[in-house]
C-alpha positions as CSV (number, residue, x, y, z in Angstrom):
1,X,-12.0,23.2,-23.3
2,X,-12.3,19.5,-22.7
3,X,-8.9,18.8,-24.2
4,X,-7.3,21.4,-21.9
5,X,-8.2,19.2,-18.9
6,X,-5.5,16.7,-19.6
7,X,-3.0,19.6,-19.9
8,X,-4.1,20.9,-16.6
9,X,-3.7,17.4,-15.1
10,X,-0.1,17.1,-16.5
11,X,0.8,20.6,-15.2
12,X,-0.6,19.6,-11.8
13,X,1.7,16.5,-11.8
14,X,4.8,18.7,-12.6
15,X,3.9,21.2,-9.9
16,X,3.3,18.4,-7.4
17,X,6.7,16.9,-8.2
18,X,8.3,20.3,-7.6
19,X,6.5,20.5,-4.2
20,X,4.5,23.5,-5.5
21,X,1.4,22.2,-3.8
22,X,-0.9,25.2,-4.1
23,X,-0.2,25.4,-7.9
24,X,-0.8,21.7,-8.3
25,X,-4.1,21.8,-6.5
26,X,-5.2,24.7,-8.7
27,X,-4.4,22.8,-11.9
28,X,-6.0,19.5,-10.6
29,X,-9.2,21.4,-9.6
30,X,-9.4,23.0,-13.0
31,X,-9.1,19.6,-14.7
32,X,-11.6,18.1,-12.2
33,X,-14.2,20.8,-12.9
34,X,-13.9,20.3,-16.7
35,X,-14.4,16.6,-16.4
36,X,-17.3,16.9,-13.9
37,X,-19.0,19.5,-16.1
38,X,-18.6,17.1,-19.1
39,X,-20.0,14.2,-17.0
40,X,-16.7,12.3,-17.5
41,X,-16.5,11.0,-13.9
42,X,-13.9,8.4,-14.8
43,X,-11.3,11.0,-15.6
44,X,-12.5,13.1,-12.7
45,X,-11.6,10.3,-10.4
46,X,-8.0,10.5,-11.6
47,X,-7.8,14.1,-10.5
48,X,-9.6,13.3,-7.2
49,X,-6.9,10.8,-6.5
50,X,-4.1,13.3,-7.3
51,X,-5.8,15.9,-5.0
52,X,-5.8,13.3,-2.3
53,X,-2.1,12.6,-2.7
54,X,-1.3,16.4,-2.5
55,X,-3.4,16.7,0.7
56,X,-1.7,13.6,2.1
57,X,1.8,15.1,1.4
58,X,0.7,18.2,3.3
59,X,-0.7,16.1,6.2
60,X,-4.2,17.3,5.5
61,X,-5.6,13.9,6.2
62,X,-9.3,14.7,6.3
63,X,-9.1,16.4,2.9
64,X,-7.1,13.5,1.5
65,X,-9.6,10.9,2.8
66,X,-12.5,12.8,1.2
67,X,-10.8,12.9,-2.2
68,X,-9.7,9.2,-2.1
69,X,-13.2,8.1,-1.1
70,X,-14.7,10.2,-4.0
71,X,-12.3,8.5,-6.4
72,X,-12.9,5.1,-4.9
73,X,-16.7,5.4,-5.4
74,X,-16.3,6.4,-9.0
75,X,-14.0,3.5,-9.7
76,X,-16.2,1.0,-7.9
77,X,-19.3,2.3,-9.8
78,X,-17.3,1.8,-13.0
79,X,-16.3,-1.7,-11.9
80,X,-12.6,-0.7,-12.3
81,X,-11.4,-2.6,-9.2
82,X,-7.7,-2.3,-10.1
83,X,-7.8,1.5,-9.9
84,X,-10.0,1.3,-6.8
85,X,-7.2,-0.7,-5.2
86,X,-4.8,2.2,-5.3
87,X,-7.3,4.3,-3.3
88,X,-7.9,1.5,-0.8
89,X,-4.1,1.4,-0.4
90,X,-3.9,5.2,0.1
91,X,-6.7,5.2,2.6
92,X,-4.9,2.4,4.5
93,X,-1.8,4.6,4.6
94,X,-3.7,7.5,6.1
95,X,-5.4,5.3,8.7
96,X,-2.0,3.8,9.6
97,X,-0.5,7.3,10.1
98,X,-3.4,8.2,12.3
99,X,-2.9,5.0,14.3
100,X,-6.4,3.7,13.3
101,X,-4.9,0.3,12.9
102,X,-8.1,-1.8,12.4
103,X,-9.3,0.6,9.7
104,X,-5.9,0.4,8.0
105,X,-5.8,-3.4,8.0
106,X,-9.3,-3.4,6.4
107,X,-8.2,-1.1,3.6
108,X,-4.9,-2.9,3.0
109,X,-6.7,-6.3,2.9
110,X,-9.1,-5.0,0.2
111,X,-6.2,-3.6,-1.8
112,X,-4.2,-6.8,-1.4
113,X,-7.1,-9.0,-2.6
114,X,-7.5,-6.9,-5.8
115,X,-3.8,-6.7,-6.6
116,X,-3.6,-10.5,-6.1
117,X,-6.5,-11.1,-8.4
118,X,-4.8,-9.0,-11.1
119,X,-1.4,-10.7,-10.4
120,X,0.4,-7.4,-9.7
121,X,3.0,-9.0,-7.5
122,X,4.9,-5.8,-6.9
123,X,1.9,-4.1,-5.4
124,X,0.8,-7.3,-3.6
125,X,4.2,-7.3,-1.9
126,X,4.1,-3.6,-1.1
127,X,0.6,-3.9,0.5
128,X,1.7,-7.0,2.5
129,X,4.6,-5.0,3.8
130,X,2.3,-2.2,5.1
131,X,-0.2,-4.7,6.4
132,X,2.5,-6.6,8.4
133,X,3.8,-3.3,9.7
134,X,0.4,-2.4,11.2
135,X,0.4,-5.7,13.0
136,X,3.9,-5.0,14.3
137,X,2.7,-1.6,15.5
138,X,0.0,-3.4,17.5
139,X,2.7,-5.8,18.8
140,X,0.6,-8.5,17.1
141,X,3.7,-10.5,15.9
142,X,1.9,-13.8,15.5
143,X,-0.4,-12.1,12.9
144,X,2.4,-10.2,11.2
145,X,4.5,-13.4,10.7
146,X,2.3,-15.2,8.1
147,X,2.0,-11.9,6.2
148,X,5.8,-11.6,5.9
149,X,6.2,-15.3,5.1
150,X,3.7,-14.9,2.2
151,X,5.5,-11.8,1.0
152,X,9.0,-13.4,1.1
153,X,7.7,-16.3,-1.0
154,X,6.5,-13.8,-3.7
155,X,9.9,-12.0,-3.7
156,X,11.8,-15.3,-3.9
157,X,9.6,-16.4,-6.8
158,X,10.4,-13.1,-8.7
159,X,14.0,-13.0,-7.5
160,X,13.7,-9.4,-6.2
161,X,16.8,-9.1,-4.1
162,X,15.7,-5.8,-2.4
163,X,12.4,-7.3,-1.5
164,X,14.0,-10.5,-0.2
165,X,16.4,-8.5,2.0
166,X,13.5,-6.5,3.4
167,X,11.4,-9.5,4.3
168,X,14.4,-11.5,5.7
169,X,14.9,-8.6,8.2
170,X,11.1,-8.4,8.9
171,X,11.1,-12.1,9.6
172,X,14.2,-11.7,11.8
173,X,12.3,-9.2,13.9
174,X,9.4,-11.7,14.3
175,X,11.8,-14.4,15.3
176,X,13.3,-12.1,17.9
177,X,9.9,-11.1,19.3
178,X,8.3,-14.6,19.2
179,X,11.2,-16.9,19.9
180,X,11.9,-20.1,18.0
181,X,9.2,-22.1,19.9
182,X,6.4,-19.8,18.5
183,X,8.0,-18.9,15.2
184,X,8.5,-22.4,13.9
185,X,4.9,-23.7,14.3
186,X,3.5,-20.5,12.6
187,X,6.0,-21.0,9.7
188,X,4.9,-24.7,9.4
189,X,1.3,-23.8,9.3
190,X,1.8,-21.0,6.7
191,X,4.1,-23.0,4.4
192,X,3.5,-26.7,5.2
193,X,7.2,-27.3,5.8
194,X,10.0,-26.4,8.2
195,X,11.9,-23.2,8.0
196,X,15.2,-24.6,6.7
197,X,18.2,-24.2,4.4
198,X,19.5,-20.8,3.1
199,X,16.3,-19.0,4.1
200,X,16.5,-20.2,7.7
201,X,20.2,-19.3,7.9
202,X,19.5,-15.8,6.5
203,X,16.7,-15.1,9.0
204,X,18.7,-16.5,12.0
205,X,21.8,-14.5,11.0
206,X,19.7,-11.3,10.6
207,X,18.1,-12.0,14.0
208,X,21.5,-12.3,15.7
209,X,22.6,-9.0,14.1
210,X,19.6,-7.3,15.8
211,X,21.4,-7.8,19.1
């Protein structure tokens, strides 16, 4: 029976990808029960996380939060911070969608700290994007700007053209909202240098294209 749990889990993933949510939930719950009955909470957490993602896709946010928090507790108790970070990230997404911005920022910050510790730069950048977006939603552009500056530096370091383009446009929005007189000092404080050269040209050009 125990070995069947991983098959149920995989069947759940397939059903979820096909948007057969009720079928997916049924498979994940079967796997979850087997793991819980066997006392294997670590694998149970994986199915809790997946049940959270299904609920989130269906806009059942309270259900999703409960599953993510259950998975988060298991991972924290097991001192698996990297897996915990994914649940912090998902909890941040839900809080953001519900416009609970301070809660979202708290979760994103926790996820970001862990991803940075593990040097997962892709997830660091993803989390910074969402963190910055929350500040933008609050019209807190002076707080969003250093977040986007940090993220652009990561994308430049790893030569990720899609990421570079995304953050150039994000920084252009900040320039438009703050104006040069406020943008430049924040840039200097964040980087220790002037915004200059190709990066400056790209941001200013993108700003002008915003109209």
